[in-house]
C-alpha positions as CSV (number, residue, x, y, z in Angstrom):
1,X,25.7,4.9,0.3
2,X,22.9,2.6,-1.2
3,X,21.2,3.9,-4.3
4,X,17.5,5.0,-3.6
5,X,16.2,2.3,-5.6
6,X,18.2,-0.1,-3.4
7,X,16.2,0.4,-0.3
8,X,13.1,-2.0,0.5
9,X,9.5,-1.2,-0.6
10,X,8.6,-0.8,3.1
11,X,11.2,1.6,3.6
12,X,10.2,3.4,0.6
13,X,6.6,3.5,1.8
14,X,7.7,4.7,5.4
15,X,9.9,7.5,3.8
16,X,6.9,8.5,1.6
17,X,4.5,8.7,4.8
18,X,6.7,11.2,6.4
19,X,7.4,13.2,3.4
20,X,3.5,13.4,2.5
21,X,3.0,14.1,6.3
22,X,5.5,17.0,6.0
23,X,3.9,18.3,3.0
24,X,0.6,17.8,4.4
25,X,-0.6,16.1,1.0
26,X,-3.8,14.7,2.1
27,X,-4.2,12.7,-1.3
28,X,-0.9,10.8,-1.0
29,X,-0.8,10.1,2.6
30,X,-3.6,7.6,2.6
31,X,-2.3,6.0,-0.5
32,X,1.1,5.2,1.1
33,X,-0.4,4.1,4.6
34,X,-3.2,1.9,3.0
35,X,-0.3,0.1,1.1
36,X,2.0,-0.3,4.0
37,X,-1.0,-1.8,5.7
38,X,-1.5,-4.2,3.1
39,X,1.7,-5.6,3.7
40,X,1.5,-5.7,7.3
41,X,-1.8,-7.5,7.0
42,X,-0.2,-10.1,4.5
43,X,2.4,-10.9,7.2
44,X,-0.3,-11.6,9.9
45,X,-0.5,-15.3,11.0
46,X,-4.2,-16.6,11.4
47,X,-5.0,-17.9,14.8
48,X,-5.3,-22.0,15.3
49,X,-9.1,-22.6,15.3
50,X,-8.5,-25.1,18.1
51,X,-7.6,-22.8,20.6
52,X,-10.2,-22.9,23.6
53,X,-12.3,-19.6,23.8
54,X,-14.4,-17.9,26.6
55,X,-17.9,-17.4,26.5
56,X,-18.2,-13.9,27.6
57,X,-16.4,-12.3,24.6
58,X,-17.3,-14.4,21.8
59,X,-14.1,-15.8,20.1
60,X,-11.6,-14.3,22.4
61,X,-8.8,-16.9,23.3
62,X,-7.7,-17.4,26.9
63,X,-4.3,-17.7,28.3
64,X,-1.3,-15.2,28.7
65,X,0.4,-14.6,25.2
66,X,-1.9,-17.5,23.5
67,X,-2.7,-14.9,20.8
68,X,0.7,-14.0,20.1
69,X,2.5,-15.4,17.1
70,X,5.7,-14.4,15.3
71,X,4.5,-12.6,11.8
72,X,5.2,-14.1,8.4
73,X,8.4,-12.7,6.6
74,X,7.8,-11.7,3.1
75,X,10.5,-11.4,0.6
76,X,11.1,-8.1,-1.1
77,X,9.7,-9.3,-4.2
78,X,6.5,-10.6,-2.3
79,X,6.0,-7.0,-1.0
80,X,6.6,-5.2,-4.3
81,X,4.0,-7.5,-5.6
82,X,1.4,-6.6,-2.8
83,X,2.1,-2.8,-3.5
84,X,1.8,-3.7,-7.5
85,X,-1.6,-5.2,-6.7
86,X,-2.9,-2.2,-4.6
87,X,-1.8,-0.2,-7.8
88,X,-3.7,-2.4,-10.1
89,X,-6.8,-2.4,-7.8
90,X,-6.9,1.5,-8.0
91,X,-6.3,1.8,-11.7
92,X,-9.2,-0.9,-12.0
93,X,-11.5,1.2,-9.9
94,X,-10.6,4.4,-11.6
95,X,-11.6,2.8,-15.0
96,X,-14.9,1.3,-13.6
97,X,-15.7,4.9,-11.7
98,X,-14.7,6.7,-15.0
99,X,-17.7,5.4,-17.0
100,X,-20.0,6.8,-14.3
101,X,-21.3,10.6,-14.4
102,X,-20.2,12.6,-11.7
103,X,-17.4,10.3,-10.8
104,X,-14.6,12.0,-12.4
105,X,-13.1,13.4,-9.5
106,X,-12.7,10.0,-7.6
107,X,-11.4,8.2,-10.7
108,X,-8.8,10.7,-11.1
109,X,-7.8,10.5,-7.2
110,X,-7.7,6.7,-7.5
111,X,-5.3,6.9,-10.7
112,X,-3.0,9.5,-9.2
113,X,-2.8,7.1,-6.1
114,X,-1.7,4.2,-8.4
115,X,0.7,6.4,-10.2
116,X,2.3,7.4,-6.7
117,X,2.6,3.7,-6.0
118,X,3.8,2.8,-9.2
119,X,6.7,5.5,-8.6
120,X,7.9,3.7,-5.4
121,X,7.9,0.5,-7.3
122,X,10.2,1.7,-9.9
123,X,11.4,5.1,-9.6
124,X,13.7,4.8,-12.8
125,X,10.5,4.4,-14.8
126,X,8.9,7.3,-13.0
127,X,11.9,9.4,-14.0
128,X,11.6,8.5,-17.6
129,X,7.6,9.4,-17.8
130,X,8.5,12.7,-16.0
131,X,11.1,13.5,-18.7
132,X,8.6,12.8,-21.5
133,X,7.0,16.0,-22.7
134,X,3.4,16.3,-21.2
135,X,3.7,13.2,-19.0
136,X,5.1,14.8,-15.8
137,X,2.6,17.6,-15.5
138,X,-0.3,15.5,-15.8
139,X,0.2,13.2,-12.8
């Protein structure tokens, strides 16, 4: 049986989404969904600009299957980097919001979301943080 840290970050996000949905965790669920969507978006292949378009719906492509393309295949490291970037963006936004009056709750939500993603990236580090007195209860 594989160790929990051996599963892919995509699998960890999917499992976290299911768990958050079962727990009805309205704070965690969008964090995990957003990170999974960021991975999915990074795998999208842009359509070639030279495909013919039709005039009635601006920019739509003509022909059966013309817009279908195989998605890019990201490595585990690339997917983990995307999730790490999502966590960093949340932390940066939390810092920016914390300096504005009345935004403490929003900053806290962003920081909590960053902590959730970091925990998925490195469960062993998260376990160590939880073991330190006063650290686990604040997240």
